[in-house]
C-alpha positions in Angstrom: 0.0 0.0 0.0 1.4 3.3 -1.0 1.7 6.1 1.6 2.8 9.7 1.4 4.0 11.1 4.7 4.6 14.8 5.1 6.7 16.6 7.7 8.0 20.1 8.5 5.0 22.3 9.0 4.6 24.7 11.9 4.3 28.3 12.9 6.6 30.9 11.5 6.8 34.7 11.5 6.2 36.7 8.3 9.4 36.8 6.2 10.6 33.5 7.7 11.3 30.1 6.1 10.1 26.6 6.4 10.9 23.4 4.6 8.3 20.7 4.0 9.3 17.1 3.2 7.3 14.3 1.8 8.3 10.7 1.4 6.4 8.1 -0.7 6.6 4.5 0.5 5.2 1.1 -0.5 5.3 -0.9 -3.6 5.8 1.7 -6.3 6.4 1.0 -9.9 6.7 4.4 -11.4 6.4 7.9 -10.0 5.4 10.4 -12.8 5.2 13.5 -10.7 5.3 14.8 -7.1 4.1 18.1 -5.8 2.5 20.3 -3.2 -1.0 21.7 -2.9 -2.6 23.8 -0.2 -6.0 24.4 1.2 -7.7 27.0 3.4 -11.1 26.7 5.1 -13.9 27.1 2.6 -11.6 27.1 -0.4 -10.6 24.5 -3.0 -7.2 22.8 -2.8 -4.8 24.7 -5.1 -1.5 23.9 -6.7 1.6 25.3 -5.0 4.3 23.5 -7.0 4.7 20.3 -8.9 7.5 18.6 -10.6 7.5 15.9 -13.3 10.3 16.6 -15.9 10.5 20.2 -14.7 9.0 22.3 -11.9 5.8 24.3 -12.2 4.8 26.9 -9.6 1.8 28.9 -8.7 2.2 32.6 -9.6 1.7 33.5 -5.9 4.9 31.6 -4.8 7.2 32.1 -7.8 10.6 33.4 -6.6 9.9 32.4 -3.0 9.3 28.7 -3.0 11.5 26.0 -4.5 10.5 22.4 -5.1 13.1 19.6 -4.9 12.6 16.0 -5.9 14.9 13.1 -5.2 13.9 10.2 -7.5 16.2 7.7 -5.8 14.5 8.3 -2.4 11.0 9.0 -3.7 10.9 12.3 -1.8 9.8 15.8 -2.6 10.7 18.9 -0.5 9.3 22.4 -0.6 11.6 25.1 0.5 9.4 28.1 1.4 11.1 31.5 1.9 9.8 35.0 2.5 6.6 33.5 3.9 3.5 35.7 4.0 0.4 35.4 6.2 -1.6 34.4 3.0 0.6 31.3 2.8 -1.1 30.0 5.8 -2.9 26.7 4.9 -2.8 23.0 5.2 -0.2 21.8 2.7 -0.7 18.4 1.0 1.8 16.3 -0.8 0.6 14.6 -4.0 2.1 12.1 -6.2 0.9 10.7 -9.6 2.2 7.1 -9.7 1.6 3.5 -10.4 1.7 0.4 -8.3 2.6 -2.8 -10.1 -0.2 -4.0 -12.4 -2.4 -1.0 -11.6 -3.3 2.2 -13.5 -1.6 5.4 -12.5 -3.5 7.6 -10.1 -3.1 10.4 -7.6 -2.0 9.6 -4.0 -2.3 12.2 -1.3 -0.6 12.7 2.1 -2.5 13.5 5.2 -1.5 17.2 5.2 0.6 19.5 7.4 -0.4 22.8 8.8 1.7 25.9 8.0 0.8 29.1 9.9 2.5 32.4 9.1 1.8 34.9 11.9 3.5 37.3 14.1 
C-alpha cells in the first residue's frame, strides 16, 4: 500500500522560512510527478508547486518557493522562503504514480499545517 507522509509544517513569522518534506513508500512501480497543494477553510485545494520533468509553480509563490525532488529516495521537498500570512494553509503532498499492475493515479498525504503569523 502506497503512503505519502509529510513533515515540516509549523508556525513561522512573516518573512521566515520553512521546509516541507514528503516521502512516498510502499510498492511503487513508477512515479510520474510529485508536488504540493494547499487548502484553506472554505476554499478548494490549489497547486503550489509540482515537478515531473520540470518544476511548475503557482504565480503566488514564484521566486519564494522551490521544489526539490529526489527520484532515488521517492521524496519531494518544498523550501518556502519570505513567507506571508496568506501562505497559511494545510499543505498536502501529492504524487501521480503506479503500483505494479495498476493504473496510475493520484495519491495524497495527510496534510501538514503551515501558519504564518507574528
